[in-house]
C-alpha positions in Angstrom: 0.0 0.0 0.0 1.1 3.6 -0.7 2.5 6.0 1.9 -0.5 8.3 1.2 -2.8 5.5 2.4 -0.9 5.1 5.7 -0.8 8.8 6.3 -4.6 9.0 5.9 -5.0 6.1 8.4 -2.7 7.8 10.9 -4.5 11.1 10.6 -7.8 9.4 11.3 -6.4 7.5 14.3 -4.9 10.7 15.8 -8.2 12.6 15.4 -10.2 9.7 17.1 -7.7 9.5 20.0 -7.7 13.2 20.5 -11.4 13.3 20.7 -11.6 10.6 23.4 -12.2 11.6 27.1 -8.8 10.1 28.1 -6.8 12.0 25.5 -8.6 15.3 26.2 -7.4 15.5 29.8 -4.6 18.0 30.1 -2.6 19.9 32.6 -4.1 23.2 33.8 -0.8 24.9 33.1 -0.6 23.5 29.6 -3.8 25.1 28.5 -3.6 28.3 30.4 -1.8 31.5 29.7 1.7 30.9 31.0 0.9 31.3 34.6 -0.2 34.9 34.4 -3.4 36.9 34.0 -2.4 38.4 30.7 -4.6 36.7 28.1 -1.9 37.2 25.5 0.5 34.8 27.3 0.4 31.3 26.0 3.8 29.8 26.8 3.8 27.5 29.8 6.0 28.7 32.7 8.0 25.8 34.1 10.4 25.4 37.0 12.6 22.7 38.4 9.7 21.3 40.4 7.2 20.7 37.6 9.5 20.4 34.6 9.5 16.6 34.4 5.8 16.2 35.3 4.5 18.7 32.7 6.6 17.3 29.9 5.9 13.7 30.8 2.1 14.2 30.9 1.5 16.4 27.9 0.0 14.9 24.8 2.3 17.0 22.6 4.9 15.1 20.6 7.5 17.9 20.7 8.5 20.7 23.1 10.3 24.0 22.8 12.0 25.1 26.0 13.0 28.8 26.2 15.6 29.5 28.9 15.5 33.2 29.8 16.2 35.6 32.7 13.6 38.1 33.9 16.3 40.8 34.1 17.4 40.3 30.5 16.3 43.1 28.0 16.7 40.8 25.0 14.4 38.3 26.6 11.7 40.9 27.3 12.0 42.1 23.6 11.8 38.5 22.4 8.7 37.5 24.5 6.1 38.9 22.1 7.6 36.9 19.3 7.6 33.7 21.3 4.0 34.3 22.4 2.9 34.7 18.8 4.1 31.3 18.0 2.9 29.8 21.3 -0.6 30.9 20.4 -0.6 28.4 17.5 0.1 25.4 19.8 -0.8 26.2 23.4 -4.0 26.8 25.2 -7.7 25.9 24.7 -7.9 28.1 21.6 -4.8 26.7 20.0 -4.8 26.5 16.2 -2.7 23.3 16.2 -3.1 21.7 19.6 -1.3 18.6 20.8 1.7 18.9 18.5 4.2 21.2 20.2 4.3 22.4 23.8 6.0 25.7 24.1 7.5 26.4 27.5 9.7 28.9 29.4 12.1 28.6 32.3 13.4 31.6 34.2 17.1 31.0 35.0 17.2 34.0 37.2 15.3 32.0 39.9 17.5 30.1 42.3 15.2 27.1 42.1 16.1 26.7 38.4 19.9 27.1 38.6 20.7 23.4 38.4 18.2 22.8 35.6 19.7 25.6 33.5 23.2 24.3 34.2 22.0 20.8 33.1 21.3 22.2 29.7 24.5 24.3 29.5 22.6 27.5 29.1 25.2 30.0 27.9 23.1 33.0 26.9 19.6 34.4 27.0 17.2 33.7 25.5 18.3 30.2 24.5 15.8 27.9 22.8 15.8 24.1 22.7 13.8 21.7 20.6 13.2 18.0 21.1 10.7 15.2 21.7 9.0 15.8 25.1 10.2 12.5 26.5 13.8 13.3 25.6 13.7 16.4 27.9 12.5 14.2 30.7 15.1 11.4 30.3 18.0 13.7 29.4 20.8 13.6 32.0 22.2 16.8 30.5 23.1 18.6 27.3 26.4 19.8 25.9 27.2 21.8 22.7 27.9 19.5 19.7 26.6 16.5 21.7 26.2 13.5 19.6 23.2 11.0 19.6 20.8 13.5 21.1 17.4 14.4 19.7 17.5 17.7 21.6 19.0 20.6 19.7 19.3 24.3 19.8 17.0 26.4 17.7 19.6 28.7 16.0 17.3 30.7 13.8 14.3 31.8 15.8 15.0 35.4 16.6 11.6 36.5 15.3 8.2 34.8 15.3 8.4 34.4 11.5 11.8 32.7 11.7 10.7 30.4 14.5 7.7 29.2 12.6 9.9 28.6 9.5 12.4 26.7 11.6 9.6 24.5 13.0 8.2 23.9 9.5 11.7 22.9 8.2 12.2 20.6 11.2 9.0 18.5 10.9 7.9 19.2 7.3 4.9 21.2 8.3 3.3 24.4 6.8 2.3 26.4 9.9 1.8 30.2 9.6 1.3 33.0 12.0 -1.9 33.8 10.1 -3.4 30.5 11.0 -6.8 30.7 12.8 -8.8 28.2 14.8 -11.4 27.2 12.2 -13.6 25.5 14.8 -13.7 28.6 17.0 -14.8 30.7 14.0 -17.6 28.2 13.2 -18.8 28.3 16.8 -18.9 32.1 16.7 -20.9 32.0 13.5 -23.2 29.4 15.0 -23.9 31.6 18.0 -24.6 34.6 15.8 -27.0 32.8 13.5 -28.8 30.8 16.2 -28.8 32.4 19.7 -30.6 29.4 21.2 -27.9 26.9 20.0 -25.4 25.9 22.7 -21.9 25.5 21.4 -19.9 22.6 22.9 -16.2 23.5 23.5 -13.5 21.7 21.5 -12.3 20.0 24.8 -12.8 20.5 28.5 -10.2 21.9 30.8 -9.7 19.5 33.7 -8.0 20.7 36.9 -5.4 18.1 38.0 -6.2 16.1 41.0 -4.2 13.2 42.6 -6.1 10.8 40.4 -6.4 13.0 37.3 -3.5 11.4 35.5 -4.2 7.7 35.8 -2.4 5.1 33.8 -5.0 5.2 30.9 -4.4 8.9 30.5 -0.7 8.6 30.2 -0.9 5.6 27.9 -3.3 7.5 25.7 -1.0 10.5 25.5 2.0 8.3 24.6 0.0 6.6 21.9 -1.0 10.0 20.4 2.7 11.1 20.5 3.9 7.9 18.8 1.3 8.2 16.0 2.1 11.9 15.4 5.8 11.2 15.3 5.4 8.4 12.8 3.1 10.6 10.7 5.7 13.4 10.6 8.4 10.9 9.5 6.1 9.6 6.7 5.5 13.2 5.5 9.3 13.8 5.5 9.7 10.7 3.3 7.2 12.0 0.8 8.9 15.4 0.7 12.0 13.8 -0.8 
């Protein structure tokens, strides 16, 4: 059978898994606005205490981790660019949810000193890319390190460049102009029929000690595996 056939099958499988109650559970921080009240903040703020937990439980296949310092002028100037891209992937209104989790770590905080040293952070802001599970299992990262799926994003100084870098990395065609089609349809539905009740794309579930049971984690891992395989098939077709 052709690669196109298998890509179609994988797409259908991912859509079905994402729509299931198990796969729809997500961390409160993952869908929120980066830990602040600003509605324009989409990147998830991590620290040494929740780093492994968030990345291990997310349904996203890949993660981008921005190491920054709150006192750094360059970091403050870069934040709007980073948030523009995070809007595409993070939060309940994400255009492309469950693919990339965009996160931030403040190296100016003492609690994060060892974590920033672990990834050999040499300047701010410094962006890393890799499969989510690689960040969790990594014992460290060094420049020019071989046999590591974690790498530095060396051309992401603007929102446009960062999106282009992502597209080149996974063979996608994301754009800053992308909009959430489902949200637009819900708005149109409300306008045309005031009595119609719109059902949200997925429900935000606040974590509890039993929120992330074994079935939830297994479902997330299955989605990540399927998406990873789909991306590899797309890359093969591109050649």
